[in-house]
Structure formats: C-alpha cells, structure tokens
C-alpha positions as CSV (number, residue, x, y, z in Angstrom):
1,X,164.2,19.9,388.4
2,X,167.1,17.1,388.1
3,X,169.8,18.2,389.5
4,X,171.5,18.1,385.9
5,X,169.5,20.9,384.9
6,X,171.0,24.6,384.8
7,X,169.4,27.1,386.5
8,X,167.8,29.7,384.2
9,X,169.5,33.5,384.9
10,X,167.0,35.8,385.5
11,X,167.1,39.4,384.5
12,X,164.9,41.3,385.8
13,X,164.0,45.3,386.0
14,X,161.3,46.8,388.6
15,X,160.0,50.4,388.9
16,X,159.6,53.4,387.1
17,X,162.1,55.9,385.6
18,X,163.3,59.4,386.4
19,X,164.4,61.7,383.9
20,X,165.7,65.1,385.6
21,X,163.6,68.5,384.7
22,X,166.2,70.7,387.3
23,X,168.4,70.0,390.0
24,X,165.3,69.6,392.2
25,X,162.1,67.9,389.6
26,X,162.2,65.5,387.6
27,X,159.6,63.9,384.9
28,X,158.9,59.8,385.8
29,X,155.3,57.8,386.5
30,X,153.4,56.0,389.2
31,X,155.5,52.5,389.2
32,X,155.4,50.9,392.2
33,X,157.7,48.4,391.2
34,X,155.7,45.9,393.3
35,X,155.5,43.4,390.1
36,X,159.7,43.5,389.1
37,X,159.4,42.7,393.0
38,X,157.0,39.8,392.8
39,X,158.9,38.4,390.0
40,X,162.8,38.4,392.0
41,X,161.3,36.5,394.7
42,X,159.6,34.2,392.1
43,X,163.1,33.5,390.8
44,X,164.9,32.9,393.7
45,X,162.3,30.4,395.5
46,X,162.1,28.8,392.1
47,X,166.3,28.8,392.9
48,X,167.1,30.3,389.5
49,X,169.7,33.0,389.6
50,X,168.5,36.4,390.2
51,X,169.5,39.6,389.3
52,X,167.1,43.0,390.1
53,X,167.1,46.4,388.2
54,X,165.7,48.8,391.0
55,X,164.5,52.4,389.6
56,X,163.8,55.1,392.8
57,X,161.2,53.3,394.7
58,X,160.4,53.0,398.7
59,X,158.2,49.5,398.4
60,X,159.9,46.6,400.5
61,X,162.3,44.6,398.7
62,X,164.2,41.3,400.3
63,X,166.8,42.2,402.3
64,X,168.5,38.9,402.1
65,X,169.0,40.0,398.0
66,X,170.1,43.3,397.2
67,X,169.1,45.2,393.6
68,X,171.4,47.1,391.9
69,X,169.7,50.9,391.2
70,X,169.1,52.8,388.3
71,X,167.5,56.4,388.2
72,X,167.6,57.4,384.4
73,X,166.9,55.8,381.7
74,X,170.4,56.2,380.3
75,X,171.3,54.7,383.6
76,X,169.3,51.3,383.3
77,X,170.4,51.0,379.8
78,X,174.1,51.2,380.7
79,X,172.9,48.5,383.5
80,X,171.1,46.1,380.8
81,X,173.7,46.3,378.5
82,X,176.6,46.0,381.4
83,X,174.3,42.2,382.8
84,X,172.2,41.0,380.5
85,X,175.1,39.4,378.4
86,X,175.8,37.2,382.0
87,X,171.4,36.6,381.8
88,X,169.6,33.7,379.9
89,X,166.2,35.7,380.9
90,X,165.1,39.2,381.0
91,X,161.4,40.6,382.3
92,X,161.5,44.3,381.4
93,X,158.8,45.3,383.9
94,X,160.4,48.8,385.0
95,X,158.3,51.5,384.0
96,X,160.7,53.5,381.4
97,X,159.8,56.9,380.7
98,X,159.6,57.9,377.1
99,X,160.1,61.2,377.1
100,X,162.5,63.4,378.8
101,X,163.2,66.9,379.3
102,X,165.3,68.2,376.1
103,X,167.4,70.3,378.5
104,X,168.3,69.8,382.0
105,X,168.8,72.8,384.0
106,X,170.8,73.7,386.2
107,X,169.2,74.7,390.1
108,X,166.1,75.2,390.5
109,X,163.9,76.4,388.0
110,X,161.7,79.7,389.3
111,X,158.2,80.7,387.9
112,X,159.5,83.9,386.4
113,X,160.7,81.4,384.0
114,X,160.0,79.5,381.1
115,X,156.5,78.4,380.5
116,X,156.8,75.6,378.2
117,X,158.8,72.1,378.0
118,X,160.4,71.3,375.8
119,X,160.5,66.7,375.2
120,X,163.3,64.6,373.0
121,X,162.3,61.3,373.1
122,X,164.7,58.5,375.8
123,X,166.4,55.2,374.2
124,X,164.5,52.3,373.5
125,X,166.2,50.4,375.8
126,X,164.9,47.2,374.9
127,X,165.1,47.1,370.9
128,X,169.1,48.6,372.0
129,X,170.2,45.4,372.8
130,X,169.7,43.5,369.6
131,X,173.0,43.8,369.0
132,X,174.6,41.7,373.0
133,X,171.7,38.9,372.4
134,X,172.8,36.1,371.2
135,X,171.0,32.4,370.6
136,X,169.1,31.3,373.4
137,X,168.4,34.4,375.3
138,X,164.8,34.7,376.0
139,X,163.2,38.8,376.5
140,X,160.4,39.1,377.9
141,X,158.7,43.2,377.8
142,X,155.6,44.9,379.2
143,X,152.6,47.0,377.6
144,X,150.4,48.9,379.9
145,X,147.8,49.6,377.6
146,X,144.6,50.4,377.8
147,X,141.8,47.4,377.5
148,X,139.8,48.0,375.3
149,X,142.7,48.1,372.9
150,X,145.5,46.1,375.0
151,X,146.0,43.2,373.1
152,X,146.4,44.8,369.7
153,X,149.0,47.3,371.2
154,X,150.5,44.1,372.5
155,X,151.2,43.0,369.4
156,X,152.9,46.0,368.2
157,X,155.3,46.0,370.4
158,X,156.2,42.9,370.1
159,X,157.3,42.7,366.7
160,X,158.5,46.2,367.3
161,X,161.3,45.9,369.7
162,X,161.5,42.1,368.6
163,X,160.8,40.6,372.2
164,X,160.0,36.8,372.1
165,X,156.9,37.1,374.7
166,X,155.2,40.5,375.6
167,X,153.0,40.9,379.0
168,X,149.8,42.6,378.2
169,X,148.1,44.0,381.4
170,X,145.4,47.3,381.3
171,X,146.5,50.5,383.0
172,X,144.4,50.6,386.0
173,X,147.1,47.8,386.9
174,X,149.8,50.5,388.3
175,X,150.0,51.1,391.2
176,X,147.8,47.6,392.2
177,X,147.9,44.7,394.2
178,X,146.9,42.7,391.9
179,X,147.0,42.1,387.8
180,X,144.8,41.5,385.0
181,X,146.7,40.6,382.2
182,X,147.4,38.5,379.2
183,X,150.7,36.8,377.7
184,X,151.3,37.5,374.3
185,X,154.1,35.5,371.8
186,X,154.5,34.3,368.3
187,X,152.2,31.0,369.8
188,X,149.0,33.2,370.8
189,X,147.8,34.9,373.3
190,X,147.1,32.9,376.6
191,X,145.4,35.2,379.7
192,X,146.6,34.4,383.6
193,X,143.7,34.3,386.3
194,X,142.2,37.4,386.7
195,X,142.4,38.9,389.4
196,X,145.3,37.2,390.7
197,X,148.0,39.1,393.3
198,X,151.4,40.2,391.4
199,X,152.8,37.5,393.5
200,X,150.6,34.6,392.4
201,X,151.4,36.4,389.1
202,X,154.7,36.4,388.9
203,X,155.6,33.2,389.8
204,X,152.7,31.6,386.6
205,X,154.1,34.0,384.5
206,X,157.1,32.3,385.7
207,X,156.0,28.6,384.7
208,X,154.4,30.0,381.2
209,X,158.3,31.6,380.0
210,X,159.6,28.0,381.7
211,X,157.2,25.8,379.8
212,X,157.4,27.3,376.4
213,X,161.2,28.3,376.2
214,X,163.3,25.8,378.3
215,X,161.7,22.6,379.6
216,X,164.0,22.2,381.9
217,X,163.1,26.0,383.3
218,X,159.8,24.3,385.0
219,X,160.1,23.2,388.8
220,X,157.2,20.3,390.2
221,X,156.9,21.6,393.1
222,X,153.2,23.2,393.8
223,X,152.4,27.3,393.9
224,X,151.2,28.5,397.0
225,X,148.0,29.7,396.8
226,X,147.7,29.6,393.0
227,X,143.9,29.2,392.8
228,X,141.3,30.4,390.9
229,X,140.0,33.1,393.6
230,X,143.6,34.4,394.4
C-alpha cells in the first residue's frame, strides 16, 4: 500500500451480550467471539488502526491489543456511540441478544418464586447508529440463520438495518472454528471458500470489503495459508 494511502480505522464488535435476570443469572447465547477476534487480528496485521469491543468471553485475545469490554446490549450501544464517530469501517460480529428480561430482580430468584419470564426487545444497536453515521463510513453486519433460508433472511436484515454489506452464515457456525459464509451487498452475493478457518476467512472478508468500498484499503501482500483446503 502506498505510504500516502490512509489506513482505514476499523471498529469490531465480538462475543455475546448478557441480559441480567437477577444478581446471578442472565440471558445470553453461545457466541465464542472467535470471528470478531480473528477480524481484529487480521485488521492489525494489515496495519489498520483497530478497536475491538468485546463481550463477556474467556477466549484468548492478543495481550498487545487490549479490548474495550461490554456486557449488556445497553453497554455495547453506549460504546458504539462513543467510538463509531472516530472510525471508518464497522464490522458487527457480536451476537447481540434480541430480548432481555422485562424486569431485573434484586438478589436471587428462588424456586418458589415466579414461574414465568416476561421479555422485552433490546435496542437495535446498529440501526441506532444511523443518526451519527457520516458519508463514507461503512457498516457490515452478520446474520446467523438456518442454511435453507440464510441468503433471503440476510438480505432482509441488510435492508432493515441500513447496512452496506452483511455476512450470512449458518447456525452451525456459532462456536465453531470454521465458517461457511457469503458476503451480500447491493451488487450481489459472493461466496467465501467453504470450510475456512475463521482466521483465514477474516482476511478474505477484509480484502473483499476493502476492494468494494475503498480500493486504498487493499493490501498487496499475500495471505499466508489462504488456499482452497484451508
């Protein structure tokens, strides 16, 4: 990359959110955060200034690049509103809970207590960024869907959330070391090589995004290990 080309400032979210039920229990999901961690590592390897917003996971991360931690959807929303104005590219790899308990109980709920749980929707954190997104910023989301309707559901999410692009991947991707995915935007659908390790897919994805939205992002160095049977 020529020295005169500015490096895109990359903002990544990774891992699950937790929505507390009481002082010891919460609603969450099985997200391992591996995809977001791989994307952050790939961005740093390209020399891109990279900020990682990381949920409550125990997966190892680069000790030389300490993440900014969040727990609830509200925490993540606040961090996005704080950090997004200073970045150029957002990749939403976090698995955000769609619902939370309508009421958080103090202490610990006992077996003899309530037998039903009322839920309410959490904030749509991506859509909430519309008001502060400037021209030229790029937002990329993820859609985890059943394989038989993955592309259709991802396209609907792309439009609903006003994203520039979306990565569609099947349910079995969660907590897996590999990924079968496709990148969808207004120009069409591009399928990634199947069965890639998430570390290899991360570099493929950054190169695809860079080539579509900012040619100056593309790094000319070869990707180590990027082959059909990776």
